[in-house]
C-alpha positions as CSV (number, residue, x, y, z in Angstrom):
1,M,0.0,0.0,0.0
2,K,1.1,3.6,-0.7
3,Y,1.0,6.3,2.0
4,K,1.8,10.0,1.7
5,Y,2.6,12.4,4.5
6,K,3.7,16.0,5.0
7,L,7.1,16.7,6.6
8,N,7.1,19.8,8.8
9,N,10.3,21.6,9.8
10,L,12.5,19.8,7.3
11,D,14.9,22.6,6.2
12,C,18.0,20.6,5.3
13,V,18.4,18.8,2.0
14,N,21.2,16.6,3.4
15,C,18.8,15.6,6.2
16,A,16.2,14.8,3.7
17,N,18.6,12.5,1.8
18,K,19.6,10.8,5.0
19,I,16.0,10.3,6.0
20,E,15.2,8.8,2.6
21,S,18.1,6.5,2.7
22,R,17.3,5.3,6.2
23,L,13.7,4.6,5.3
24,N,14.7,2.6,2.2
25,E,17.0,0.5,4.3
26,D,14.2,-0.5,6.7
27,N,12.9,-4.1,6.0
28,N,9.3,-3.1,6.6
29,I,9.4,-0.4,3.9
30,N,9.4,-1.4,0.2
31,S,10.3,2.1,-1.0
32,A,10.4,5.6,0.3
33,N,10.8,8.9,-1.6
34,I,11.1,12.4,-0.2
35,N,10.1,15.3,-2.3
36,F,12.1,18.2,-0.7
37,S,10.5,20.7,-2.9
38,K,7.0,19.9,-1.6
39,L,8.1,18.6,1.8
40,T,6.3,15.3,1.4
41,V,7.3,11.6,1.9
42,T,5.7,8.8,-0.1
43,I,5.9,5.3,1.5
44,E,5.2,1.9,-0.1
45,T,4.8,-0.8,2.6
46,Q,2.8,-4.0,3.4
47,M,2.0,-2.4,6.8
48,K,-1.7,-1.5,7.2
49,N,-1.6,0.2,10.6
50,G,0.7,2.6,12.4
51,V,2.7,3.6,9.4
52,K,2.8,7.3,10.3
53,E,4.0,6.5,13.9
54,Y,6.5,4.0,12.5
55,I,8.3,6.3,10.0
56,S,8.0,9.2,12.5
57,K,10.2,7.3,14.9
58,I,12.8,6.6,12.2
59,I,12.8,10.3,11.1
60,K,13.1,11.6,14.6
61,N,16.3,9.6,15.1
62,I,17.8,11.6,12.2
63,D,16.3,15.0,12.7
64,S,14.2,15.5,15.9
65,N,12.8,18.8,14.6
66,V,10.9,17.1,11.8
67,N,7.2,16.3,12.4
68,V,5.3,13.8,10.2
69,L,1.8,15.2,9.5
70,E,-1.2,14.1,7.4
71,I,-1.1,15.5,3.9
72,D,-4.1,17.8,4.6
73,E,-2.9,18.9,8.0
74,N,-2.2,22.7,8.2
75,V,0.9,24.1,9.9
76,N,1.9,27.6,10.9
77,K,5.4,28.1,9.6
78,K,5.3,31.8,10.5
79,D,5.6,31.0,14.2
80,K,8.9,29.2,13.7
81,L,10.2,31.9,11.5
82,K,9.2,34.6,14.1
83,F,11.0,32.6,16.8
84,D,14.2,32.3,14.8
85,I,14.2,36.0,13.9
86,S,13.5,37.0,17.6
87,R,16.3,34.7,18.8
88,L,18.7,36.2,16.2
89,I,17.9,39.8,17.2
90,V,18.3,39.0,20.9
91,G,21.7,37.3,20.2
92,I,22.9,40.3,18.1
93,I,21.8,42.8,20.9
94,F,23.8,40.8,23.5
95,S,26.8,40.6,21.2
96,V,26.8,44.4,20.5
97,I,26.5,45.2,24.2
98,A,29.3,42.8,25.1
99,M,31.7,43.9,22.3
100,F,31.2,47.6,22.2
101,I,29.6,48.9,25.4
102,L,30.7,46.8,28.3
103,D,34.1,45.4,29.3
104,G,35.6,42.9,31.7
105,F,33.9,39.9,33.3
106,I,30.2,40.9,32.5
107,S,31.2,41.4,28.8
108,K,32.6,37.8,28.8
109,I,29.5,36.4,30.3
110,L,27.3,38.2,27.7
111,I,29.5,36.9,24.9
112,V,29.0,33.3,26.1
113,I,25.3,34.0,26.4
114,S,25.3,35.4,22.8
115,Y,27.1,32.3,21.6
116,I,24.5,30.0,23.3
117,I,21.5,32.0,21.9
118,L,22.9,32.2,18.4
119,L,24.2,28.6,18.2
120,F,21.2,27.1,19.9
121,R,19.5,25.8,16.7
122,T,22.7,24.8,15.0
123,I,24.4,23.0,17.9
124,N,21.1,21.3,18.9
125,N,20.7,19.8,15.4
126,A,24.3,18.8,15.2
127,I,24.4,17.0,18.6
128,K,21.0,15.2,18.1
129,L,22.1,14.0,14.6
130,L,25.5,12.8,15.9
131,L,24.1,10.9,18.9
132,K,21.0,9.4,17.2
133,S,22.2,8.5,13.7
134,K,26.0,8.7,14.1
135,T,26.2,11.1,11.2
136,I,27.5,14.7,10.8
137,N,26.3,17.6,8.6
138,E,26.9,21.3,8.1
139,N,25.5,22.1,11.5
140,L,28.4,20.4,13.1
141,L,30.9,22.1,10.8
142,V,29.6,25.6,11.8
143,T,29.4,24.6,15.5
144,I,33.0,23.5,15.5
145,S,34.1,26.6,13.6
146,C,32.4,29.1,16.0
147,I,33.5,27.4,19.2
148,G,37.0,27.0,17.7
149,A,37.0,30.7,16.9
150,Y,36.1,31.5,20.5
151,F,39.0,29.4,22.0
152,T,41.5,30.7,19.4
153,N,40.7,34.3,20.5
154,N,38.8,35.1,17.3
155,I,35.6,35.9,19.3
156,S,34.3,38.6,17.0
157,E,34.7,36.5,13.9
158,G,33.1,33.5,15.6
159,L,30.1,35.7,16.5
160,M,30.0,37.2,13.0
161,V,30.0,33.7,11.4
162,I,27.0,32.4,13.4
163,I,25.1,35.7,12.9
164,L,25.6,35.7,9.2
165,Y,25.0,31.9,9.0
166,E,21.7,32.3,10.9
167,I,20.7,35.3,8.7
168,G,21.5,33.2,5.7
169,K,19.5,30.3,6.9
170,I,16.4,32.5,7.6
171,L,16.7,34.1,4.1
172,E,17.3,30.7,2.6
173,S,14.1,29.3,4.2
174,I,12.1,32.3,3.0
175,A,13.6,32.0,-0.5
176,V,12.8,28.3,-0.8
177,N,9.3,28.7,0.6
178,N,8.6,31.6,-1.9
179,S,9.8,29.3,-4.7
180,R,7.5,26.5,-3.5
181,K,4.7,29.0,-3.3
182,S,5.3,30.3,-6.8
183,I,5.3,26.8,-8.2
184,S,2.1,25.9,-6.2
185,E,0.4,29.0,-7.7
186,L,1.3,27.8,-11.2
187,M,-0.6,24.6,-10.5
188,D,-3.4,26.1,-8.4
189,I,-6.2,24.3,-10.2
190,K,-7.7,22.2,-7.4
191,P,-11.4,23.0,-6.8
192,E,-12.4,23.6,-3.2
193,Y,-16.1,22.8,-3.6
194,A,-18.9,21.8,-5.9
195,N,-22.5,23.3,-6.1
196,L,-24.6,20.1,-6.0
197,K,-28.1,20.8,-7.4
198,K,-31.0,19.8,-5.2
199,E,-34.8,20.0,-6.0
200,K,-35.1,23.8,-5.5
201,D,-31.6,25.0,-4.7
202,Y,-28.0,23.8,-4.5
203,E,-25.7,22.8,-1.7
204,K,-21.9,23.4,-1.4
205,V,-20.1,20.1,-0.9
206,Y,-16.6,18.7,-1.3
207,P,-15.9,17.5,-4.9
208,E,-15.2,14.0,-3.5
209,E,-18.8,13.7,-2.3
210,V,-20.3,14.1,-5.8
211,K,-21.3,11.0,-7.7
212,I,-21.6,10.2,-11.4
213,G,-24.9,11.4,-12.8
214,D,-25.3,14.2,-10.3
215,I,-26.0,17.7,-11.6
216,I,-23.6,20.5,-10.4
217,V,-23.9,24.3,-11.0
218,I,-21.0,26.4,-12.0
219,K,-21.3,30.1,-11.6
220,Q,-19.2,32.9,-13.1
221,G,-15.7,33.0,-11.6
222,E,-15.9,29.5,-10.2
223,K,-13.6,26.6,-10.9
224,I,-15.2,23.5,-12.5
225,P,-14.7,20.8,-9.9
226,L,-15.5,17.7,-11.9
227,D,-15.6,16.5,-15.5
228,G,-19.1,16.6,-17.0
229,I,-21.4,17.3,-19.9
230,V,-23.3,20.6,-20.1
231,V,-27.0,20.1,-19.7
232,K,-28.1,23.7,-19.3
233,G,-26.7,27.1,-20.1
234,R,-23.7,28.6,-22.0
235,A,-20.4,29.8,-20.8
236,K,-16.8,30.9,-21.7
237,L,-14.1,28.9,-20.0
238,N,-10.5,29.7,-19.2
239,V,-8.6,26.4,-19.7
240,S,-5.1,27.9,-19.4
241,A,-4.4,26.1,-16.2
242,L,-4.9,22.8,-18.0
243,T,-3.5,23.5,-21.5
244,G,-1.5,26.7,-21.3
245,E,-3.9,28.1,-23.9
246,S,-5.0,31.7,-23.2
247,K,-8.0,31.7,-25.7
248,L,-11.4,31.3,-24.0
249,K,-13.4,28.2,-24.9
250,E,-17.1,28.5,-25.5
251,V,-19.3,25.7,-24.3
252,S,-23.1,25.0,-24.4
253,V,-25.5,22.1,-24.1
254,K,-24.0,18.6,-24.9
255,D,-20.4,19.9,-24.8
256,K,-17.9,18.0,-22.6
257,V,-16.3,20.2,-19.9
258,L,-13.1,19.3,-17.9
259,S,-12.4,20.0,-14.3
260,G,-9.8,22.6,-13.5
261,S,-11.3,25.1,-16.0
262,I,-12.6,28.4,-14.8
263,N,-16.0,29.8,-15.8
264,T,-15.3,33.4,-16.8
265,S,-18.9,34.3,-17.9
266,G,-22.4,32.8,-17.8
267,I,-23.8,30.0,-15.7
268,I,-23.9,26.3,-16.6
269,E,-25.2,23.0,-15.2
270,L,-23.2,19.9,-15.7
271,E,-24.0,16.2,-15.5
272,V,-21.0,14.6,-13.8
273,T,-19.3,11.9,-15.8
274,N,-16.3,11.1,-13.5
275,I,-15.9,11.0,-9.8
276,Y,-13.3,13.3,-8.4
277,T,-10.4,10.7,-8.2
278,D,-10.9,9.9,-11.9
279,S,-11.3,13.5,-13.0
280,T,-8.9,15.4,-15.2
281,V,-7.8,17.8,-12.5
282,A,-7.1,15.0,-10.0
283,K,-5.0,13.1,-12.5
284,I,-3.0,16.2,-13.5
285,L,-2.4,17.2,-9.8
286,E,-1.3,13.6,-9.0
287,L,1.0,13.5,-12.0
288,V,2.7,16.9,-11.2
289,E,2.9,16.2,-7.4
290,T,4.6,12.9,-8.0
291,A,6.8,14.0,-10.9
292,T,9.8,14.9,-8.9
293,D,9.7,11.5,-7.1
294,R,11.6,10.2,-10.2
295,K,15.0,11.7,-9.7
296,A,17.3,12.6,-12.6
297,K,20.9,11.3,-12.6
298,T,22.3,14.8,-11.7
299,E,20.0,15.0,-8.7
300,T,20.8,11.4,-7.6
301,F,24.5,12.0,-7.9
302,V,24.4,15.2,-5.8
303,A,22.3,13.3,-3.1
304,K,24.9,10.5,-3.0
305,A,27.9,12.8,-3.0
306,A,26.4,14.8,0.0
307,K,26.6,11.6,2.1
308,I,30.4,11.5,2.0
309,Y,31.1,15.2,1.4
310,T,30.8,16.5,5.0
311,P,32.9,13.7,6.7
312,T,35.5,14.1,4.0
313,V,35.7,17.9,4.6
314,L,36.0,17.4,8.3
315,I,39.0,15.0,7.8
316,L,40.6,17.4,5.4
317,A,40.2,20.3,7.9
318,I,41.9,18.2,10.6
319,L,44.7,17.3,8.3
320,A,45.2,21.0,7.4
321,A,45.4,21.9,11.1
322,L,48.1,19.2,11.6
323,I,50.1,19.8,8.5
324,L,50.2,23.6,8.2
325,P,52.5,24.0,11.4
326,L,55.1,22.1,9.4
327,F,55.3,25.1,7.1
328,N,56.3,27.5,9.9
329,I,52.6,28.5,10.6
330,S,51.6,28.8,14.2
331,F,49.4,26.1,15.6
332,S,46.7,28.7,16.5
333,E,46.7,30.1,13.0
334,S,46.6,26.6,11.5
335,I,43.5,25.8,13.6
336,Y,41.9,29.1,12.5
337,R,42.5,28.3,8.8
338,A,41.0,24.9,9.3
339,L,38.0,26.4,10.9
340,V,37.5,28.8,8.0
341,F,37.8,25.7,5.8
342,L,34.9,24.1,7.6
343,V,32.6,27.1,7.3
344,I,33.2,27.3,3.5
345,S,32.6,23.7,2.8
346,C,28.9,23.4,3.8
347,P,27.1,21.8,0.8
348,C,23.8,23.6,1.1
349,A,23.9,25.5,-2.2
350,I,24.7,22.4,-4.2
351,A,22.2,20.2,-2.4
352,I,19.3,22.6,-2.6
353,S,19.6,24.2,-6.1
354,V,19.5,20.9,-8.1
355,P,16.2,19.4,-6.9
356,L,14.6,22.9,-6.8
357,S,15.6,23.5,-10.4
358,Y,14.0,20.3,-11.6
359,F,10.9,21.0,-9.5
360,S,10.7,24.5,-11.0
361,G,11.1,23.1,-14.5
362,I,8.3,20.6,-14.1
363,G,6.0,23.2,-12.6
364,K,6.7,25.7,-15.4
365,A,6.1,22.9,-18.0
366,S,2.7,22.0,-16.4
367,K,1.6,25.7,-16.6
368,E,2.4,25.6,-20.3
369,G,0.3,22.4,-20.8
370,I,3.2,20.0,-20.9
371,L,3.0,17.3,-18.2
372,I,6.4,15.7,-17.5
373,K,6.3,12.7,-15.3
374,G,9.7,13.0,-13.7
375,S,13.0,14.9,-13.3
376,D,14.7,12.2,-15.3
377,Y,12.4,12.7,-18.2
378,L,12.9,16.5,-18.1
379,D,16.6,15.7,-18.3
380,V,16.3,13.4,-21.3
381,L,14.0,15.8,-23.1
382,G,16.8,18.3,-23.7
383,N,19.1,15.6,-25.0
384,I,16.9,14.2,-27.8
385,N,18.8,13.5,-31.0
386,K,15.9,11.9,-33.0
387,I,12.1,12.2,-32.9
388,I,9.8,9.6,-34.6
389,F,6.2,10.8,-35.2
390,D,3.1,8.9,-35.8
391,K,0.9,10.5,-38.5
392,T,-2.8,10.5,-37.7
393,G,-3.7,12.7,-34.7
394,T,-0.1,13.7,-34.3
395,L,1.2,15.4,-37.4
396,T,-2.3,15.6,-38.9
397,T,-5.4,16.8,-37.0
398,G,-7.0,13.4,-36.9
399,K,-10.3,15.3,-37.1
400,F,-11.5,14.6,-40.6
401,S,-13.7,17.4,-41.8
402,D,-14.9,15.8,-45.1
403,Y,-15.2,12.5,-46.9
404,K,-15.7,10.7,-50.2
405,L,-17.8,7.6,-50.3
406,K,-17.6,5.2,-53.2
407,I,-20.4,2.6,-53.4
408,L,-19.1,-0.7,-54.8
409,D,-22.4,-2.7,-54.5
410,N,-25.6,-1.2,-55.9
411,N,-27.7,-3.4,-53.7
412,Y,-27.0,-1.0,-50.8
413,T,-28.0,2.6,-50.5
414,E,-25.7,5.3,-49.2
415,K,-27.9,5.6,-46.1
416,E,-27.6,1.9,-45.4
417,I,-23.8,1.9,-45.9
418,I,-23.3,4.9,-43.6
419,K,-25.3,3.2,-40.9
420,L,-23.1,0.1,-41.1
421,Y,-20.0,2.3,-40.8
422,V,-21.3,4.2,-37.8
423,K,-22.6,1.1,-36.0
424,G,-19.2,-0.4,-36.0
425,E,-17.2,2.7,-35.2
426,K,-19.6,3.7,-32.4
427,L,-18.0,1.1,-30.1
428,S,-14.4,2.1,-30.9
429,N,-12.2,4.8,-29.2
430,H,-9.8,5.1,-32.1
431,P,-9.5,8.8,-33.4
432,I,-10.6,7.7,-36.9
433,A,-13.7,6.0,-35.5
434,K,-14.6,9.2,-33.6
435,S,-14.0,11.3,-36.8
436,I,-16.4,9.0,-38.8
437,I,-19.1,9.4,-36.1
438,N,-18.7,13.2,-36.1
439,I,-18.7,13.5,-39.9
440,F,-21.9,11.4,-40.4
441,N,-23.6,12.6,-37.2
442,I,-26.4,10.1,-37.1
443,R,-28.0,8.1,-34.3
444,V,-27.7,4.3,-34.5
445,N,-28.7,1.4,-32.3
446,T,-25.7,-0.8,-31.3
447,S,-27.6,-3.2,-29.0
448,N,-28.2,-5.7,-31.8
449,I,-24.5,-6.0,-32.6
450,K,-22.8,-9.4,-31.7
451,N,-19.2,-10.6,-31.5
452,Y,-17.7,-7.2,-31.8
453,Q,-13.9,-7.2,-32.2
454,E,-11.3,-4.5,-32.8
455,I,-7.9,-5.5,-34.3
456,P,-5.3,-2.7,-33.7
457,G,-3.9,-1.4,-37.0
458,K,-6.3,-3.4,-39.1
459,G,-10.0,-2.7,-38.4
460,I,-13.1,-3.9,-36.7
461,S,-15.6,-6.7,-37.2
462,Y,-19.0,-7.5,-35.9
463,E,-22.1,-9.5,-36.6
464,L,-25.5,-7.9,-37.5
465,K,-28.4,-10.3,-37.9
466,D,-26.9,-13.1,-40.0
467,N,-24.2,-11.0,-41.7
468,K,-20.6,-10.6,-40.8
469,I,-19.4,-7.0,-41.2
470,K,-15.8,-5.8,-41.5
471,I,-14.6,-2.2,-41.5
472,G,-10.9,-1.5,-42.0
473,S,-7.9,-1.6,-44.3
474,S,-7.8,-3.1,-47.8
475,T,-5.9,-6.1,-46.5
476,F,-8.3,-6.6,-43.6
477,C,-11.3,-6.5,-45.9
478,K,-9.5,-8.6,-48.6
479,S,-9.6,-5.9,-51.3
480,K,-7.4,-6.3,-54.3
481,E,-6.7,-2.6,-54.2
482,K,-3.9,-1.1,-52.1
483,S,-5.2,2.1,-50.5
484,S,-5.4,3.9,-47.2
485,D,-9.2,4.2,-47.6
486,I,-11.5,2.5,-45.1
487,Y,-13.3,-0.4,-46.7
488,L,-16.7,-2.0,-45.7
489,S,-17.4,-5.6,-46.4
490,V,-20.5,-7.7,-45.8
491,D,-19.9,-11.5,-45.7
492,D,-16.5,-10.9,-47.4
493,N,-18.1,-8.9,-50.2
494,I,-16.7,-5.4,-50.4
495,I,-19.6,-2.9,-50.7
496,A,-18.0,0.5,-50.1
497,Q,-14.8,2.5,-49.9
498,L,-14.5,5.5,-47.7
499,S,-11.9,8.3,-48.0
500,L,-11.5,10.7,-45.1
501,I,-10.0,14.1,-45.7
502,D,-7.5,14.9,-43.0
503,G,-5.6,18.1,-42.6
504,I,-2.0,18.8,-41.5
505,K,-1.8,20.5,-38.1
506,K,-1.1,24.3,-38.6
507,D,2.0,24.2,-36.4
508,A,3.4,21.0,-37.8
509,K,5.8,22.5,-40.4
510,R,7.1,25.2,-38.1
511,T,7.8,22.6,-35.4
512,I,9.6,20.3,-37.7
513,M,11.7,23.2,-39.0
514,N,12.6,24.3,-35.4
515,L,13.6,20.7,-34.5
516,K,15.8,20.4,-37.5
517,K,17.5,23.7,-36.7
518,D,18.4,22.2,-33.4
519,G,20.0,19.3,-35.2
520,I,17.2,16.8,-34.3
521,I,16.5,14.1,-36.9
522,T,12.8,13.8,-37.7
523,K,11.1,10.6,-39.0
524,M,7.5,9.5,-39.5
525,F,6.1,6.0,-39.0
526,T,2.6,5.5,-40.3
527,G,0.1,2.9,-41.3
528,D,-1.1,5.1,-44.2
529,D,-0.3,4.2,-47.8
530,K,2.9,5.2,-49.6
531,I,1.4,8.0,-51.7
532,I,-0.2,9.9,-48.8
533,A,2.8,9.3,-46.4
534,L,5.3,10.6,-48.9
535,E,3.1,13.6,-49.7
536,I,2.8,14.7,-46.1
537,S,6.5,14.1,-45.2
538,K,7.5,16.2,-48.3
539,K,5.2,19.1,-47.2
540,L,6.6,19.0,-43.7
541,G,10.3,18.4,-44.6
542,I,10.6,15.2,-42.5
543,D,13.9,13.4,-43.0
544,E,12.6,9.9,-43.4
545,V,9.3,8.1,-43.6
546,K,8.1,4.5,-43.2
547,Y,4.6,3.7,-44.4
548,E,1.9,0.9,-44.4
549,L,3.0,-0.2,-40.9
550,L,1.0,-2.1,-38.2
551,P,1.6,-1.2,-34.6
552,E,4.0,-4.1,-34.2
553,D,5.9,-2.9,-37.3
554,K,6.4,0.5,-35.7
555,Y,7.6,-1.2,-32.5
556,N,10.1,-3.4,-34.4
557,L,11.4,-0.5,-36.4
558,L,11.7,1.7,-33.3
559,T,13.8,-1.1,-31.6
560,S,16.4,-0.7,-34.3
561,E,16.4,3.1,-33.9
562,I,17.3,2.9,-30.2
563,N,20.9,2.7,-29.1
564,N,23.2,3.8,-26.3
565,K,24.7,6.7,-28.3
566,T,21.6,8.7,-29.0
567,K,18.3,9.6,-27.3
568,T,15.2,8.7,-29.3
569,A,11.7,10.1,-28.7
570,F,8.4,8.7,-30.1
571,V,5.4,10.9,-30.5
572,G,2.0,9.2,-30.8
573,D,-1.7,9.3,-29.8
574,G,-1.2,7.1,-26.7
575,I,-3.6,4.4,-27.8
576,N,-2.4,2.1,-30.6
577,D,1.1,3.5,-30.1
578,A,1.4,2.6,-26.5
579,P,4.1,-0.1,-27.0
580,S,6.2,2.3,-29.0
581,L,5.7,5.1,-26.4
582,A,6.9,2.7,-23.7
583,L,9.9,1.5,-25.6
584,A,11.3,4.9,-26.6
585,D,13.9,6.7,-24.5
586,I,11.1,9.2,-24.0
587,G,7.4,8.7,-25.1
588,I,5.5,11.9,-25.9
589,S,1.8,11.6,-26.1
590,M,-0.4,13.9,-28.2
591,G,-3.3,12.5,-26.2
592,G,-5.4,15.6,-25.6
593,V,-6.8,16.8,-22.3
594,G,-8.3,14.1,-20.2
595,S,-7.1,11.1,-22.3
596,A,-6.4,8.5,-19.6
597,S,-4.6,6.2,-22.1
598,A,-2.3,9.0,-23.1
599,I,-1.3,9.9,-19.5
600,E,-0.7,6.2,-18.7
601,A,1.3,5.3,-21.8
602,S,3.8,8.1,-22.1
603,D,6.5,10.0,-20.2
604,V,5.4,13.4,-21.4
605,V,1.8,14.4,-22.2
606,I,1.0,17.4,-24.5
607,M,-2.3,18.6,-23.1
608,T,-3.3,20.6,-26.1
609,D,-2.2,18.3,-29.0
610,E,-0.1,21.2,-30.2
611,L,3.2,20.1,-31.8
612,N,5.0,23.3,-30.9
613,K,4.7,22.3,-27.2
614,I,7.3,19.5,-27.9
615,Y,9.8,22.1,-29.0
616,D,8.8,24.3,-26.0
617,G,9.5,21.3,-23.7
618,I,12.9,20.7,-25.2
619,K,13.8,24.4,-24.8
620,L,12.6,24.3,-21.2
621,S,14.6,21.2,-20.5
622,K,17.8,22.8,-22.0
623,Y,17.2,25.9,-20.0
624,T,16.7,24.0,-16.7
625,N,19.9,22.1,-17.3
626,K,21.7,25.3,-18.1
627,I,20.5,26.8,-14.7
628,I,21.6,23.6,-12.9
629,K,25.1,23.8,-14.5
630,Q,25.4,27.5,-13.7
631,N,24.5,26.8,-10.0
632,L,26.9,23.9,-9.7
633,I,29.8,25.7,-11.4
634,F,29.2,28.8,-9.4
635,A,28.8,27.1,-6.1
636,I,31.7,24.6,-6.5
637,G,33.9,27.3,-8.1
638,I,33.4,29.8,-5.3
639,K,33.9,27.2,-2.6
640,I,37.1,25.8,-4.2
641,L,38.5,29.3,-4.6
642,V,37.8,30.4,-1.0
643,L,39.0,27.0,0.3
644,I,42.4,27.6,-1.4
645,L,42.5,31.1,-0.1
646,S,41.6,29.9,3.5
647,I,44.5,27.4,3.5
648,L,46.8,30.2,2.3
649,G,45.5,32.4,5.0
650,I,44.1,35.0,2.7
651,A,40.4,34.3,3.2
652,S,38.8,34.9,6.6
653,M,35.6,33.7,8.1
654,W,33.7,36.6,6.5
655,Q,34.5,35.3,3.0
656,A,33.7,31.8,4.3
657,V,30.2,32.7,5.3
658,F,29.6,34.3,1.9
659,A,30.9,31.2,0.2
660,D,28.3,29.2,2.1
661,T,25.0,31.1,2.8
662,G,25.6,33.8,0.2
663,V,26.2,31.3,-2.6
664,T,23.1,29.3,-1.5
665,L,20.9,32.3,-1.7
666,L,22.3,33.3,-5.1
667,T,21.7,29.8,-6.6
668,I,18.1,29.8,-5.2
669,L,17.4,33.2,-6.8
670,N,19.0,32.0,-10.1
671,T,16.7,28.9,-10.0
672,T,13.6,31.1,-9.9
673,R,14.4,32.3,-13.4
674,I,13.0,29.0,-14.7
675,L,9.5,30.0,-13.5
676,N,9.7,33.3,-15.5
677,K,11.2,31.7,-18.7
678,K,9.3,32.7,-21.8
679,L,8.8,29.8,-24.2
């Protein structure tokens, strides 16, 4: 079973990594994942009772400040922030009085009190972690540095280190929380209530309480809480939170409406078609919230490196203190330089900036209508060398606007033939089937259909009265002609040939051009016939095309395209192309809003079916990776520089504090640029 909890007072990335590792080492836990960006922990275990208490005990042994809460439990973070700020102010006041106003014994007492007040949080965390889990982190490094500064008669610098460190920690906490808030606002689509219609009025209820078939009322300015069909009224909907599309969508009676949209004008009544847990908004929120559970290689590497980083630094500092006196440097000065070394080496900037960057990238993509299922997929997206496209519903609209019907047996009228087509296609979810139903737009009875079968990539068959009907490709219906048309046969006698007129998507050519400018090879795999496939690929400028393929043919061809040297993406509609979407290095679904099959089959879902969103996703991935590299190079570079300067005796604890908390703040601020990136 899977459980999800909120983690309160978890401020340290290294602590989060240690907690995650310890939970995964426990025999009663199958898997554990901590999302530091959202402060949640997801647990998979066979345990049915007492899970929260069980993991809370493990977590408390690592960081006693962390509280495990239910996911919907509210906490007041402002109280903790106010306490930390108050403690900092009191400590600074005592320090100023002791250093600049008083002198003698009282001054020394006030300095000690200042140290205790200012170091309270840091030393408390360091000791508890050391005693309970036998591990050390940056809290211990800062504690040793400050106490060491006091005993080497560098009292003012020791005070300045802890003051600046505490200020940095407070600012860091504010910056991270603001980043979390910004990302949460991007995905603020969860409805808080539903207006459930009663006999004479309506009642406000939680969306989870509404059942399929219930009627709900959506007034102007309200979020649509559940998927449904309009049964009364007209309205203009803002669907930007779902698709990134700013244009308002007009809906009226019989139109399908998706949860998460906002009613900007008018009032409508909906007949609910999905309960809340199956609704579009619930699926999107679950997808985005769990996206960062899949960690990219960069993020995983940083987490692993952090485990050995702090102990290594402590050993190097001790070695520096012991070796430097051999070069005619006083023992006191050697210890001071080693203490400066400890302050510089805190890994906060590196540990925080990487997961926060990925989380920002996924949040930004979601706002643009691009759902990316994990940090690792966001990583791969920017490294794609080759993209293979399906044709129908991907490069073309899949919404056929016109048709040509050729009757091959005069014993049947056009009306009878159309009914046979619609009867069969009515039971299919294939895009072409839906297009046929929309084009002919007639009502048919399917209750008298027997032995219905759908063969992917070939067609459908069913029995009507004593006749066996087939609808599908020329091969499936045993036609002598080779064509991409849809044939209709009755008892193996072909009676009609249907041509659907499909248009190329308006942004297809521009998208292909942009991809090719970036050096990405484009290919098309389609079940369509040679003439149509070559014509479309020529119009779009696609590098290579394979035609007249079955779904298994696409899969086999894709197998030969995938290798260790390149990254290959497959773009399909998420239904017949599911095997290929799963096989590719990254599967991109043009599934459309609310398509459950698309969301399940692929790694990336394009909510609007717009091809240009693929290019936007690639640009965002590259930009996110650029920010991560900037942060890592800047953080590591500054630290190495100041580490060298500290050993040489040039850098003091002032520069050391900047190399720690200052760099952390700058990397967090740099990361927020992802949220403001224009695609």
